[in-house]
N, C-alpha and C positions, 0 to 999 in steps of 0.2 A: 334706288329706293326713294320713295317720296315721303317728305315730312308731313306729318299730320298737322292739322290746323292748330291743335293745342301747343305743339312744340314751336310752331312759327310765331304764335301770339306770345308765348313765354319768352322766346328769343328777342322779340321786338321790345317787350317790357324791360328785359334785362339790359338791352342796349340803351334804352332811354334812361334807365337809372344810372348806368355807368357814365353817361354823358352829363347827367345832372350834378354829379359830384366832381368838382375839379381836382386836379392833382394838387397835393400840398405845395404851397409856395416855398421856393428855395431861394436863399439869399444869393446874390450875385457874388462871384469871386472878387476879392479885393486885390487889384494889381499893385504891387509894391515896387519902388524904384531900387531897393537894395536887397541882395540875397546875402544871408549870413551863413558861413560855413565853418566847420571845424576840420582841422587837418592834423594828421598824426605823422610825425617823422619817426619811422621805425628804428632808425639808427640811434637817435638821441633819446627817444621815448617821449618827446615833447609834443603836447597837444596845443594847438594854436587856433584861436578863432579869428576870422577875418571877414570883412564885408566887401562885396563887389557890386558896383552899380550894374543894373541889368543892361545887357548889350555891350558891356566892356569886358576886358580881359585882365586878369591878375595872375601873377606867377606865384606858385607855392612850390618851393623846391625846384624840381625839374618839370613841374606840370604847369600848363596854362589852363586856367579855369574860366569858362565863358558862360555865365547864366544868361539865358535868352528871355526868360519870363520867370516871375516869382509871384505866385498867387497864395493868398490866405483867405480865411473866412472872417466875417465880422466877429467881434468879441462875443456877441450874443449867440453865436452858433457853435457847434461842436468843432474843436480844432481840426484843421486839415490844411497843411501847408505843402505846396508842391512847387517845384521849379524844374524847368527844362534846362539841362546843363550839357555842355560839351567840354570835354577835357582832352587836351593834347599833351603828349610827352615830348620834351625837347631832346632830340637824339644827340649823342656824342659826336657823330660824324656830320652834324648839321641837319637842319630841317626839323620837322615835327611829324608825329604819328598820332592819329586820333585813337585814343584808348577807351573813350566813353562818350556816348551820345544817348541821352534818354532822360526820363523823369526821375527826380529824387523826391522822396517823401520824408518830411521832417519827423513825422510821428513814427515812422518805421525806418530808421537810418540803415539798418542792416540789409534791407531788401535791395536797394540800388545804390549803394555807396561805391565809390571808386576804390578798387583794391589794386594796388601797384606793389611791386617788390619792396620799394622803399617808402612810399607815401600812401596814406589813405585819406580820402576827402569825403565828407558827408554834409548834407544840408541840415542846419539846425533851426532855420527860420527865415522869415522875410521881414523887412523893416521899411517903414516909411518915417523919415525924420520929422514929418509934420504931425504924426500921430503918436502920442505918448503912451496910449494904452497897450500897445504891442511892445514898445521898446523896453519896458521894465521887466518883461518876462525872460528875455533872451539870455542875459548873463547867468541867471540861476539855472536855466535849462542846460546851457553848455557845461556848467560846473557839475551838474547831476549826471550828465552823459559821459564825461570822460576826464574829470579831474579839474585842473586849473583852467579857467577861461581867461586868456590874456590876449590883448591886442597884439598884432604882429607888425614888425617892420619888414619882415622878409616876404610878405605878400605884396610885392611891388608890381607896378604895371609891367606887363610883358612887352618885350621889344620885338 
């Protein structure tokens, strides 16, 4: 079937109009050097917050948590904080087993949290020690999501 001249002209005008209006500008993701997590020990019922530098590993209970990237948006944008995280479980017979590898979303912690028989871990934010505008929100957010927000001594570097 052949297009009539009117349809062809209308299509060309529409294509020209669409090209004339650029896509709205989106802010670049802010890459942060620290990922902030909350962890639940189901045996004791204790919720702990802990920070892990990106590309480093910290141990939470029997889990090794590795944040590979932690992105947020500028304060002028709608909040959206994401982190690519890998979690390994330390096995009793030695060695480790990967139990999670994927993106965690701070605004939807229930979607991609690590659920383990003894421990749960979820992202609560990203932090840059050089930026004070983000730092002040994290303790209140952790307290609102799960009770007491306390720094931890047991989130030590994994060996």
